[in-house]
C-alpha positions in Angstrom: 23.4 -10.4 -11.4 23.3 -7.2 -9.3 26.1 -5.6 -11.4 24.4 -6.5 -14.6 21.1 -4.9 -13.5 23.0 -1.9 -12.2 24.6 -1.3 -15.6 21.2 -1.6 -17.3 19.7 0.9 -14.8 22.5 3.4 -15.4 22.0 3.1 -19.2 18.3 3.8 -18.7 19.0 6.9 -16.6 21.6 8.1 -19.2 19.3 7.7 -22.3 16.1 8.8 -20.7 15.0 12.4 -21.4 13.2 12.5 -18.1 13.0 10.4 -14.9 9.9 10.4 -12.9 10.2 9.7 -9.1 7.5 8.7 -6.7 8.6 10.9 -3.9 11.1 13.5 -2.7 13.0 10.7 -1.0 13.0 8.7 -4.2 14.6 11.7 -6.0 17.3 12.1 -3.3 18.0 8.3 -3.5 18.5 8.5 -7.3 20.7 11.6 -7.1 22.9 10.2 -4.3 23.4 6.8 -6.0 23.7 8.2 -9.6 25.7 11.5 -9.3 26.3 11.7 -13.0 22.6 12.2 -13.8 21.6 15.6 -14.9 19.3 16.9 -12.1 17.1 18.7 -14.6 16.0 15.3 -16.0 14.4 14.3 -12.6 10.9 15.3 -11.7 8.4 14.4 -8.9 5.8 12.1 -10.4 3.5 10.4 -7.9 2.5 6.8 -8.5 -0.9 7.2 -10.3 -3.9 5.0 -11.1 -7.2 5.5 -12.9 -10.2 6.6 -10.8 -12.2 3.4 -10.4 -15.5 4.7 -9.1 -17.9 2.4 -7.3 -20.8 1.3 -9.4 -22.9 -0.3 -6.7 -23.0 0.2 -2.9 -24.5 -3.3 -2.5 -21.8 -5.6 -4.1 -19.2 -5.0 -1.4 -21.7 -5.5 1.4 -22.9 -8.7 -0.3 -19.4 -10.0 -0.4 -18.9 -9.2 3.3 -22.1 -11.1 4.1 -21.0 -14.1 1.9 -17.8 -14.5 3.9 -19.3 -13.8 7.3 -17.7 -10.4 7.7 -20.7 -8.3 8.6 -20.2 -6.2 11.7 -16.4 -6.9 11.6 -13.5 -4.6 11.2 -12.1 -5.9 8.0 -8.4 -5.5 7.3 -7.4 -6.2 3.7 -4.1 -7.2 2.2 -4.5 -7.2 -1.5 -1.7 -7.8 -4.0 1.6 -9.6 -4.4 3.0 -11.8 -1.7 6.7 -12.0 -2.1 9.9 -11.6 -0.1 9.7 -7.9 -0.6 6.3 -7.8 1.2 7.5 -9.7 4.3 4.5 -11.9 5.2 5.5 -12.0 8.8 4.1 -8.6 9.3 0.6 -9.9 8.5 1.1 -12.8 10.9 2.2 -10.4 13.7 -1.0 -8.3 13.4 -3.2 -11.4 13.1 -1.6 -12.8 16.3 -2.0 -9.5 18.1 -5.7 -9.4 17.2 -6.5 -13.1 17.6 -8.7 -12.6 20.8 -10.5 -9.6 19.3 -13.7 -11.1 17.8 -14.4 -7.8 15.9 -11.3 -8.0 13.7 -10.8 -10.1 10.5 -7.9 -10.1 8.1 -8.6 -10.8 4.4 -5.8 -11.8 2.0 -6.4 -11.6 -1.7 -3.2 -12.1 -3.7 -0.7 -14.4 -5.3 3.1 -14.8 -5.0 5.9 -17.0 -4.0 5.2 -16.5 -0.3 1.5 -17.3 -0.4 1.8 -21.0 0.4 4.3 -20.2 3.3 1.9 -17.6 4.7 -1.0 -20.1 4.5 1.1 -22.7 6.3 2.1 -20.4 9.1 -1.5 -19.2 9.6 -2.7 -22.8 9.8 0.1 -23.9 12.1 -0.6 -21.0 14.5 -4.3 -21.6 14.2 -5.0 -18.0 13.3 -8.7 -18.3 12.7 -9.1 -14.5 12.1 -7.4 -14.7 8.7 -9.4 -15.4 5.5 -7.8 -16.2 2.1 -9.7 -15.5 -1.0 -8.1 -17.0 -4.1 -9.8 -15.0 -6.8 -12.3 -12.2 -7.3 -13.4 -10.5 -10.5 -11.8 -7.0 -10.8 -15.1 -5.2 -10.6 -16.1 -7.1 -7.5 -12.6 -6.6 -6.0 -12.9 -2.8 -6.2 -16.4 -2.9 -4.7 -15.1 -5.1 -1.9 -12.1 -2.9 -1.2 -14.5 0.1 -0.9 -16.3 -1.8 1.8 -13.3 -2.8 4.0 -12.2 -0.8 7.0 -8.4 -0.8 6.7 -5.9 -1.3 3.8 -2.7 -3.0 4.8 0.7 -2.2 3.2 3.8 -4.3 4.0 7.4 -3.6 2.8 10.4 -5.6 4.0 12.4 -3.3 6.3 15.6 -4.6 4.6 14.8 -2.6 1.5 16.9 0.6 1.0 14.9 2.3 -1.7 12.1 4.8 -0.9 8.9 3.5 -2.7 5.2 4.1 -2.8 3.3 0.8 -3.6 0.5 1.1 -6.1 -1.9 -0.7 -3.7 -1.5 2.2 -1.3 -2.7 4.6 -3.9 -5.6 2.2 -4.7 -6.6 2.3 -1.0 -6.6 6.1 -0.9 -8.5 6.3 -4.2 -11.2 4.2 -2.7 -11.3 6.2 0.5 -9.8 3.4 2.7 -7.4 4.4 5.6 -3.9 2.9 5.2 -1.8 1.1 7.8 1.7 0.9 6.3 4.5 -1.3 7.7 7.5 0.0 5.7 11.3 0.2 5.5 13.4 2.8 7.2 14.3 6.0 5.2 11.1 5.6 3.2 9.3 8.9 3.0 6.1 7.2 1.9 5.2 7.1 5.7 5.6 10.8 5.9 3.4 11.3 2.8 0.5 9.4 4.3 1.1 11.0 7.7 1.0 14.5 6.3 -2.0 13.7 4.2 -3.8 12.3 7.4 -4.5 9.2 5.4 -3.4 6.6 7.9 -0.6 5.3 10.2 2.9 4.0 9.4 5.6 2.2 11.3 9.0 0.7 10.5 8.7 -3.1 10.2 10.8 -4.1 13.2 9.0 -1.7 15.6 6.5 -4.2 17.1 5.4 -2.1 20.0 4.5 0.9 18.0 2.9 -1.3 15.4 0.5 -2.8 17.9 -0.3 0.5 19.6 -1.2 2.4 16.3 -3.1 -0.6 14.9 -5.2 -0.8 18.0 -5.9 2.9 17.8 -7.1 2.5 14.2 -9.3 -0.6 14.6 -10.9 0.8 17.7 -12.1 4.1 16.2 -14.5 4.1 13.3 -14.7 7.9 13.1 -11.0 8.1 12.8 -11.0 5.5 10.0 -13.6 7.4 8.1 -11.7 10.7 8.5 -8.5 9.1 7.4 -10.2 7.4 4.4 -11.6 10.8 3.3 -8.2 12.5 3.7 -6.6 9.8 1.6 -9.2 10.3 -1.1 -8.5 14.0 -1.2 -4.7 13.3 -1.5 -5.4 11.0 -4.4 -7.6 13.5 -6.2 -4.9 16.2 -5.8 -1.8 14.2 -6.6 -2.3 10.6 -8.0 -4.9 10.7 -10.8 -4.0 10.0 -14.4 -5.0 13.6 -15.2 -2.5 15.0 -12.7 0.2 12.7 -14.0 -0.6 13.8 -17.5 -0.4 17.5 -16.6 2.9 16.9 -14.8 4.5 15.2 -17.8 3.2 17.7 -20.3 4.4 20.6 -18.1 7.9 19.0 -18.0 7.9 18.5 -21.8 6.9 22.2 -22.3 10.0 23.3 -20.5 
């Protein structure tokens, strides 16, 4: 199966006029593993999303109130729950914060690991984790705007540098990012240089706990990082920026 997909990937690279990569690390990975590709075909093209502006400042707060999250530091994991996301990272953080009454984790997502995550949370009696099965898209965006930290988790066994779309969504909505990622992934450097959050490699438990405590304990720091993330998004990750990048490449 791997060989079959590898052949398809190489054919895509061969016949494509241009190849957009999410980061400089992603570009280096493509070049190293596909030496026959013409380097002139490759360009830096950050993962982009539309600017979903908040329509109401009340909806997110009402949702927080509905789920008893007022006056809590809300840590959100939103998106796919699969092997690639390594649910154990969520469990580690929840266990670490179990005795901190101010912190609550909210999981909104689907995937093959959802049931296993719910089973682990129940077995360990992690009462600081809340699962929400479904939320309309407009309400979801308003709720995300009201949370305190956006959580990203990538299995450290992955070899490919990648920038998850949820991370861009967090930055677009002004939410600081806490990213647990794989080694050799320059996405961590991107958010660090942008001042948009903290990152750690998935198996570095001590550093994970230390940096997470620093973020949950400082509201001013979270607000500053959220604002920095929004600035990075506006400069690099809007659909307008992506459009201009592509058109500029075509003009060459």
